[in-house]
N, C-alpha and C positions, 0 to 999 in steps of 0.2 A: 334651724339657722338663726343666729342672733343678728338683729338689726340695731344700728345705733339709735339711742334715744335722742332724736333730733327733730324738732317740729319746724316745718317750713317757715321762713321769715314772715311771709305775708299772712300767716295764720295767727301768729303770736298776739298782735294787738286785738284781734277779734276774740280770741280765747280769753284774754284779760278782761275785756268788756263783758263777755258771757259769764265769767266767774263772778263779776262784781254786781250782777243783778240782785235785786232784793230777794231774800229767801222767802219761801212760802210760809204761811202761818204755822206756828209751832204745832206739832202733832199731825201735820199733813203727811199722808202716806206718799211713797215715791210715785205710785201710779196716779194718784190724784194730782200731784205736782206736775207730772208730765201731761196729764189730760188738760189741765188748765192752760199750760203753755202752748200745747198744740191746737187747742180751740182758738186761742188768741192768734196764733199763726194763720189758722184757717180764715179768720176774719180779714187778715191783711192781704192774703194771696188769692182769695176767692174770685172766681170769674163767672160771667154769665154768657149767654149765647150772643154771637155776633153774626155779621154777614158771612164770615168765613167758616164758622163752626157752631154747631148746636150743642148745648149742654143741658142735659135733663136727668132727672132721677126717676127710677122705676123700682119696683120691688118684686121679689119672688118669695115663695114660702119654702122654708127648708124642711127637712124630714121630720122635724119636731113641731111643725106648724107655725114657726116663728117667721115673721116678715123680715127679710134682709134687704137692705137698700143696695141698689147698684147705681153708680153715678156714671153717666155715659157721655163721652165726648165724640161727636161725629162730624167730620169735615163735610162741608156743604159742597158736594161735587155731583157730577152727572153719572158717576160710576154706579152700576147696579149693585155691586158688592165691593167691600173693602176688606183688607186684612184686619185682624183684631189682636190687640194687646190686652190681655186680661190681667188686671193690675191689683196688687195687694199693698196697702199702705204700711209704712213703718210705725214704730212706737213701742217696740219691745214686747209685743203681743198683749201688753197691758194698757195701752193708750193709743190714741190716734183716731183719725177719721179721714175719709177720702178727700174732703175739701182742703186739708192741709197741704196737698200737693197739686191743687188746681192749676196754678200757673205753669208748673212743670208739665203736667199732662196735656194742657191746652197746646203748649208749644210742641210737644212731642207728636201729638196727633196731627198737627198741621205739617210739621217737618217730615214725618215719616209717611204721611198719607194713609193713616189707619184709624179705625175706631178704637178708642180706649175705654174699657169698662172697669171701673174701680169698685171693689166690693167692700161694703161696710160690715165686716165680720164682727161677731161678738168678742168681747175682750176678757182676758184673764185679769185677776184671779177669780172674778165672779163666774166666769165661764171658761174654765181651764180646758186643756186638751181632753177630748178631741173636738170640742165645740168650735174653736176658731178655724181649724183646718177643714172640718166638715162643712162649715158655712162657705168657705172658699171653694172647695171642690164641688159642692152641690151647685154653687153659683156658676161655676165653669160648665158643668153639665147642662144647666138650664140655658145658658147663653148659646151653647152649641146646638141644643135642641130647638131653640127659637131664633136661629140665625137670620131668617128672613125679617123678623121684627127688628133686629139690630143692624140689618143691612151688611152682614159679614159673610165672608167666604170661609166655610168650615175647614177647608184645606190649608188655610193660612191663619191659624190661631197660635199665638205665643202667650207665655205667662211671664210676669215680671214684677219686681218690687225691690225695695231697699230695706236692709236691716231685718226686722221681723217679716217684712214683705218678701224678702229673699228666702227666708226660712219657709214661709207658706207657699211661695211660688214653686220651689223645687219639690216640696212635699206634694203639691198638686200634681206635678209631673210624675212623681213616683206613684201616686194613687191612680192616675190615668193609665199608667202602664199596667199596674196590678189589676185594675178593674176593666181593662179593655175600654177605657173611656175615650174622650176626645183625643184625636191624633194631633198632638202638639208639634210645632215645627221649631220651637226655640224657647229657651228659658234665660231671661235677663236678670242677673242676680247682682245687685249693687250692695257691697259690704254686707253680705248676708250673715245672719245668725245661724250657725250650723252645728254647734256642739255645746252641750250644757255643762260639760265636766270641768272647764276652766283649767286644763292641764297644759295648754300650749305655752310656748315662750312669750308670745304676745299677750296672752291672758295674764301672765305674771308680771310682765313689763309695763303694760299700760294701765296704771292704777290712779293717776292723778292729772291726766290731761284736762279733764273736766267735762268731756263730752262722751257719754256712754263708755265709762271705764269698767274695769273688772267687776266691781261690786254691783254696778247697775245691771250689767249683763247677766250675772249670776242671779240677781233678784228677778229679772225678767223671765229667765228660764224657770226659776222656782214658781213663779206665778203660772206659767204655761203648763208645767208638768206637775202641778200641785197634787193632783189625784192619782198620779201614776209613778211617783218617785221611787217606790220600792220595787217596781217591775216595769221598766221602760218598754213600751210596745216597740216592735221591730222597726216600724216606719215613723216613729214620733220624732226622732232626731236624725237628720240627714247623714251626718258624718258617722253614724252607727250602722247605716244600711250597708250590708255586705255586697250586694249585687246592684250595681248602677248601670248595667248594660241596658241598651234599648231606650235610654232616656233621650230627649231631644238635645240638639246642639246647645251649648251653654256659653254665655258671656258672663264673666265674673270680674268685678273691679273692686279694689280695696286700697286704702292708703297704708303706708308702712307704720304710721303712728295710730293705727286703729287696733283696738283690742281684738277684733275679729280677723286680723291679718292672717295669722297662721292657719286657722281653720278654713279660711277661704282658699288659701294656697293648697292645703291638703285636699280639699274637696275637688279642686280643679285637677289635681294630679290623679285622684281616684277616678274621676270621670274619664280623663284621657286614657288611663290604664284600662278602663272598661270598654274602650272603643268609641267613646262619645266625643265628637268634635267639640273642642273646648278652647275658648279664647280667654286668657287671663291678663288683666292689666293691673300693674302696681304703680302707685303714685307716691314718690318719695316725700316724706315729711308730712303727709296729709293724715288728719285724724278722721274719725267717723263723721259722716254727713258733710264732708268738706265742700261738696258742691253747693250746699245751702249756706255754709259759713262764709265761704269766699267765692261767690259765683263768678266774679270777674277774673279770677286767677287763671293762669295758663293751664294748670292741672284740671280745674273744673271745666274749662272750655274743651280741653282734649277729651276728658271723660264723657261729656255730653255728646261730643261728635262721634266718639268711638261706639258708644252705646247705640246711638241712632243708626250709625253705619251698619252695625251688626244686624239690626232689625231690618233695615232696608234691603240688605243683601239676602236675608232670609225670605222676605216677602216678595222679592222680585224673581225668585227661582221658579 
């Protein structure tokens, strides 16, 4: 289905300012440009422990013996255990760090009343598939096995993330199903990367918005799939997975001016057709990461409320 090329009025001045930022030094790779920007963002939104919530870092050793950081947000309550949202940050698989989403995760942990654990997975292209998803899934298994340490209820573990974090979240859910791993109760997918082929209408339409357009998305997937381009493994790209049955209920949200719009809609339809309870939210005129670009907009507020509500309903069952 074709959607009009129309950006919401409240986003236009923000996008103009975003495009007018000084370019990175000549010769800077796309991943390095994104890494610099997201590290700067992390400095601006980073949080520390308060009376309400404890923030700490811990590590686990993955199957290759590499130490992987977990950033843990724990509400300071008298509850013996809390539900857990296991989180994967965005950044196109080639950039990003947990701290870039500190303020969001802090507020979500308090609002939802859950522990949030964000995994600092290795980045492509230096560490292409399967390294990022292996780090994420092995971290999920580690968290479930050490539930007492994290003060979490293993019967109430969800996965979530935005953009690349959405790709890795639903990939974790698929691996948990395939490997009889942790029993997940929910997958929260915000504007997720789900298809590397670039064949959808939105992939062809969204080329010049300035925030994660077609070329950026294709580049991100090229980095992620660098070593398997000639033979994509069956579970590497979610929209290529034929059997989605048995996956946890899903929340999917995306804007109509996002390059990932159509693959998000398609994935939601595939999940529903497979018998998976699926909640799809579309935000007219909104581009990628609109909640960060215009956090005070009605769309961003509705999105945050809907995402939190879906998790609260899941954890209260």
